[in-house]
Backbone as CSV, one residue per row, in Angstrom:
resi,resn,N_x,N_y,N_z,CA_x,CA_y,CA_z,C_x,C_y,C_z
1,LEU,-14.415,1.805,-103.097,-13.976,2.231,-104.412,-14.434,1.279,-105.504
2,ASP,-15.177,0.263,-105.131,-15.646,-0.703,-106.118,-16.752,-0.149,-107.007
3,ASP,-17.453,0.866,-106.549,-18.573,1.434,-107.286,-18.158,2.793,-107.851
4,PRO,-17.917,2.879,-109.167,-17.476,4.144,-109.768,-18.435,5.304,-109.523
5,GLU,-19.720,5.010,-109.475,-20.699,6.079,-109.243,-20.550,6.655,-107.831
6,GLN,-20.382,5.786,-106.842,-20.188,6.245,-105.467,-18.859,6.979,-105.305
7,LEU,-17.834,6.506,-106.003,-16.543,7.192,-105.968,-16.676,8.601,-106.530
8,GLU,-17.389,8.737,-107.620,-17.608,10.057,-108.225,-18.323,10.984,-107.252
9,ILE,-19.321,10.469,-106.559,-20.052,11.268,-105.567,-19.103,11.704,-104.452
10,SER,-18.283,10.785,-103.976,-17.338,11.098,-102.898,-16.323,12.147,-103.335
11,LEU,-15.756,11.983,-104.515,-14.784,12.951,-105.014,-15.416,14.324,-105.179
12,SER,-16.626,14.365,-105.680,-17.330,15.642,-105.863,-17.579,16.333,-104.524
13,LYS,-17.935,15.558,-103.492,-18.166,16.145,-102.173,-16.873,16.718,-101.598
14,ILE,-15.781,16.024,-101.778,-14.490,16.531,-101.296,-14.128,17.810,-102.047
15,GLU,-14.289,17.803,-103.361,-13.973,18.986,-104.172,-14.849,20.173,-103.780
16,ASP,-16.148,19.927,-103.534,-17.051,21.001,-103.099,-16.617,21.562,-101.741
17,SER,-16.219,20.674,-100.846,-15.765,21.108,-99.525,-14.506,21.969,-99.632
18,ILE,-13.608,21.592,-100.521,-12.384,22.381,-100.723,-12.728,23.774,-101.240
19,LYS,-13.691,23.856,-102.147,-14.099,25.160,-102.680,-14.672,26.048,-101.583
20,VAL,-15.458,25.462,-100.690,-16.087,26.224,-99.614,-15.076,26.578,-98.524
21,GLN,-14.247,25.628,-98.138,-13.316,25.804,-97.029,-11.987,26.422,-97.437
22,GLY,-11.686,26.426,-98.725,-10.389,26.834,-99.244,-10.067,28.286,-99.013
23,PRO,-8.916,28.724,-99.458,-8.023,27.930,-100.301,-7.205,26.930,-99.475
24,ILE,-6.791,25.868,-100.120,-5.895,24.912,-99.494,-4.585,24.925,-100.269
25,HIS,-3.544,24.486,-99.619,-2.215,24.577,-100.222,-1.593,23.214,-100.483
26,GLY,-2.326,22.156,-100.213,-1.844,20.808,-100.447,-2.886,19.817,-99.994
27,ILE,-2.687,18.563,-100.365,-3.625,17.517,-99.982,-2.819,16.274,-99.627
28,ALA,-3.287,15.554,-98.603,-2.558,14.394,-98.116,-3.525,13.253,-97.838
29,GLY,-2.987,12.048,-97.883,-3.796,10.897,-97.543,-2.943,9.688,-97.232
30,PHE,-3.512,8.803,-96.415,-2.870,7.553,-96.016,-3.677,6.379,-96.552
31,SER,-3.019,5.415,-97.167,-3.618,4.198,-97.686,-4.695,4.537,-98.732
32,MET,-5.948,4.155,-98.504,-6.997,4.481,-99.480,-7.174,5.990,-99.583
33,GLY,-6.924,6.699,-98.499,-6.986,8.162,-98.514,-5.919,8.768,-99.406
34,GLY,-4.768,8.095,-99.537,-3.724,8.554,-100.451,-4.196,8.501,-101.887
35,LEU,-4.903,7.431,-102.216,-5.460,7.297,-103.564,-6.529,8.357,-103.810
36,ILE,-7.379,8.594,-102.827,-8.426,9.614,-102.953,-7.798,11.001,-103.090
37,ALA,-6.800,11.303,-102.269,-6.126,12.609,-102.356,-5.501,12.788,-103.732
38,PHE,-4.870,11.740,-104.248,-4.289,11.790,-105.581,-5.378,12.074,-106.625
39,ALA,-6.498,11.371,-106.518,-7.583,11.541,-107.489,-8.145,12.961,-107.462
40,VAL,-8.338,13.514,-106.270,-8.853,14.884,-106.152,-7.874,15.865,-106.789
41,ALA,-6.607,15.731,-106.449,-5.602,16.646,-107.000,-5.501,16.502,-108.519
42,ALA,-5.486,15.290,-109.006,-5.323,15.068,-110.448,-6.542,15.531,-111.244
43,ARG,-7.728,15.397,-110.671,-8.954,15.784,-111.384,-9.128,17.282,-111.492
44,GLN,-8.965,17.969,-110.384,-9.354,19.373,-110.358,-8.219,20.339,-110.089
45,MET,-7.176,19.863,-109.466,-6.117,20.755,-109.018,-4.755,20.149,-109.309
46,PRO,-4.397,19.990,-110.579,-3.160,19.282,-110.907,-1.893,19.983,-110.425
47,LYS,-2.018,21.214,-109.941,-0.846,21.908,-109.400,-0.834,21.904,-107.872
48,LEU,-1.778,21.179,-107.262,-1.878,21.083,-105.816,-0.901,20.027,-105.304
49,PRO,0.051,20.412,-104.436,1.014,19.432,-103.919,0.321,18.280,-103.190
50,LEU,0.898,17.102,-103.336,0.337,15.876,-102.775,1.321,15.242,-101.806
51,LEU,0.818,14.816,-100.643,1.564,13.979,-99.723,0.843,12.639,-99.676
52,ASN,1.510,11.605,-100.126,0.944,10.266,-100.204,1.708,9.357,-99.249
53,ILE,0.972,8.734,-98.327,1.585,7.818,-97.375,0.979,6.435,-97.595
54,SER,1.787,5.519,-98.121,1.347,4.139,-98.368,0.051,4.102,-99.170
55,GLY,-0.033,4.939,-100.194,-1.261,5.067,-100.979,-1.651,3.796,-101.708
56,ALA,-2.953,3.543,-101.723,-3.491,2.384,-102.427,-3.203,2.507,-103.924
57,PRO,-3.044,1.379,-104.606,-2.705,1.417,-106.029,-3.863,1.878,-106.911
58,LEU,-3.477,2.346,-108.086,-4.466,2.813,-109.064,-5.417,1.721,-109.515
59,THR,-5.061,0.469,-109.317,-5.944,-0.625,-109.736,-7.278,-0.600,-109.001
60,HIS,-7.377,0.180,-107.943,-8.645,0.323,-107.226,-9.590,1.287,-107.945
61,LEU,-9.119,1.922,-109.003,-9.951,2.823,-109.797,-10.332,2.159,-111.107
62,SER,-11.365,2.661,-111.743,-11.760,2.135,-113.050,-10.666,2.441,-114.075
63,LYS,-10.635,1.675,-115.161,-9.624,1.892,-116.208,-9.712,3.298,-116.780
64,ASP,-10.920,3.818,-116.950,-11.083,5.177,-117.480,-10.472,6.214,-116.551
65,MET,-10.703,6.057,-115.254,-10.129,7.001,-114.289,-8.609,6.884,-114.261
66,ARG,-8.104,5.668,-114.309,-6.653,5.468,-114.268,-5.964,6.185,-115.414
67,LYS,-6.535,6.112,-116.601,-5.930,6.745,-117.782,-5.930,8.267,-117.661
68,ALA,-6.972,8.807,-117.043,-7.147,10.261,-117.012,-6.286,10.952,-115.963
69,PHE,-5.878,10.239,-114.940,-5.231,10.893,-113.807,-3.732,11.014,-113.974
70,LYS,-3.274,12.273,-113.973,-1.848,12.602,-113.951,-1.699,13.829,-113.071
71,LEU,-0.557,13.950,-112.410,-0.345,15.069,-111.509,0.944,15.778,-111.873
72,SER,0.852,17.098,-112.093,2.040,17.882,-112.440,2.621,18.616,-111.242
73,ALA,1.913,18.615,-110.126,2.368,19.315,-108.920,3.457,18.520,-108.211
74,PRO,4.181,19.170,-107.311,5.140,18.427,-106.491,4.409,17.352,-105.678
75,SER,5.049,16.212,-105.536,4.453,15.144,-104.740,5.526,14.446,-103.924
76,LEU,5.158,14.080,-102.703,6.045,13.362,-101.801,5.337,12.078,-101.398
77,HIS,6.039,10.961,-101.550,5.461,9.643,-101.316,6.294,8.901,-100.272
78,PHE,5.661,8.550,-99.135,6.305,7.718,-98.120,5.861,6.283,-98.361
79,LEU,6.813,5.411,-98.665,6.517,4.030,-99.049,7.429,3.079,-98.289
80,SER,7.012,1.815,-98.194,7.822,0.822,-97.499,7.735,-0.524,-98.208
81,ASP,8.890,-1.150,-98.410,8.900,-2.512,-98.963,8.342,-3.519,-97.969
82,GLU,8.190,-3.111,-96.738,7.633,-3.989,-95.710,6.127,-3.790,-95.557
83,ASP,5.517,-3.054,-96.478,4.076,-2.823,-96.451,3.358,-4.167,-96.581
84,SER,2.467,-4.459,-95.659,1.763,-5.749,-95.675,0.472,-5.705,-96.490
85,PHE,0.098,-4.528,-96.961,-1.130,-4.401,-97.739,-0.877,-4.322,-99.239
86,PHE,0.184,-3.633,-99.644,0.442,-3.403,-101.065,1.872,-3.798,-101.415
87,SER,2.029,-4.344,-102.620,3.352,-4.751,-103.099,4.169,-3.519,-103.501
88,HIS,5.453,-3.741,-103.697,6.357,-2.675,-104.160,5.800,-2.046,-105.440
89,HIS,5.417,-2.867,-106.386,4.876,-2.390,-107.664,3.592,-1.592,-107.457
90,GLU,2.701,-2.083,-106.605,1.444,-1.367,-106.345,1.705,-0.008,-105.703
91,LEU,2.652,0.043,-104.767,2.954,1.303,-104.093,3.471,2.360,-105.069
92,LEU,4.145,1.928,-106.115,4.703,2.874,-107.085,3.670,3.396,-108.086
93,SER,2.490,2.826,-108.107,1.521,3.185,-109.153,1.102,4.654,-109.099
94,LEU,0.990,5.248,-107.915,0.617,6.665,-107.838,1.777,7.555,-108.255
95,SER,2.962,7.283,-107.734,4.103,8.142,-108.065,4.447,8.081,-109.549
96,CYS,4.143,6.965,-110.192,4.403,6.846,-111.637,3.501,7.752,-112.465
97,ARG,2.413,8.229,-111.881,1.493,9.135,-112.580,1.754,10.596,-112.208
98,CYS,2.855,10.839,-111.504,3.240,12.193,-111.113,4.430,12.630,-111.955
99,LEU,4.438,13.898,-112.316,5.475,14.417,-113.192,6.863,14.371,-112.568
100,ASN,6.971,14.764,-111.307,8.280,14.816,-110.662,8.148,14.389,-109.200
101,PRO,7.920,13.087,-108.955,7.691,12.633,-107.593,8.978,12.535,-106.774
102,SER,8.850,12.754,-105.470,9.929,12.472,-104.519,9.474,11.281,-103.690
103,LEU,10.304,10.252,-103.625,9.965,9.043,-102.887,10.882,8.894,-101.684
104,ILE,10.292,8.577,-100.554,11.057,8.273,-99.351,10.644,6.871,-98.916
105,TRP,11.614,5.970,-98.930,11.369,4.586,-98.508,11.738,4.456,-97.038
106,HIS,10.892,3.797,-96.263,11.145,3.602,-94.837,10.921,2.135,-94.481
107,VAL,11.283,1.771,-93.272,11.232,0.362,-92.861,9.994,0.024,-92.029
108,GLY,9.084,0.955,-91.871,7.978,0.763,-90.934,6.777,-0.002,-91.431
109,GLY,6.738,-0.415,-92.679,5.552,-1.108,-93.184,4.449,-0.135,-93.549
110,HIS,3.205,-0.570,-93.372,2.023,0.213,-93.753,1.678,1.188,-92.623
111,THR,2.562,2.162,-92.410,2.415,3.118,-91.318,2.928,4.482,-91.764
112,LEU,2.628,5.464,-90.933,3.234,6.774,-91.097,4.616,6.682,-90.461
113,PRO,5.682,6.904,-91.208,7.019,6.740,-90.632,7.327,7.829,-89.609
114,THR,8.133,7.451,-88.638,8.590,8.406,-87.642,10.050,8.748,-87.944
115,LEU,10.527,9.811,-87.376,11.886,10.247,-87.636,12.935,9.307,-87.074
116,ASP,12.586,8.572,-86.022,13.561,7.662,-85.422,13.381,6.220,-85.886
117,HIS,12.577,6.002,-86.916,12.326,4.686,-87.531,11.579,3.732,-86.621
118,LYS,10.929,4.232,-85.580,10.111,3.388,-84.722,8.661,3.583,-85.116
119,VAL,7.899,2.515,-85.049,6.470,2.590,-85.326,5.745,2.783,-84.003
120,ILE,4.890,3.811,-83.940,4.157,4.051,-82.697,2.687,3.769,-82.906
């Protein structure tokens, strides 16, 4: 994500794939994929529901991209204060750009949470 030009190419390829393979009813991502899923939804499909799991912070995007991205669709964010990659503040950066986010905090760290609170 350090190269804005390469990021633009990647986002465009994902958007093209969605057009060909669609329709889709939501988009999800984990860690850097959470940030990418957010960017795709915010750019082209602001009403597309988002599932974000330990999504990377917006600081990984250029300032211009950060300003432009907002999401009006429903969004669900699985986050953990025990995340070893991103701080509490960084984890909130995506949900803060969503109109009506739902946040679920879990104890598993930088993982997909399980229903019984065990990390597998």
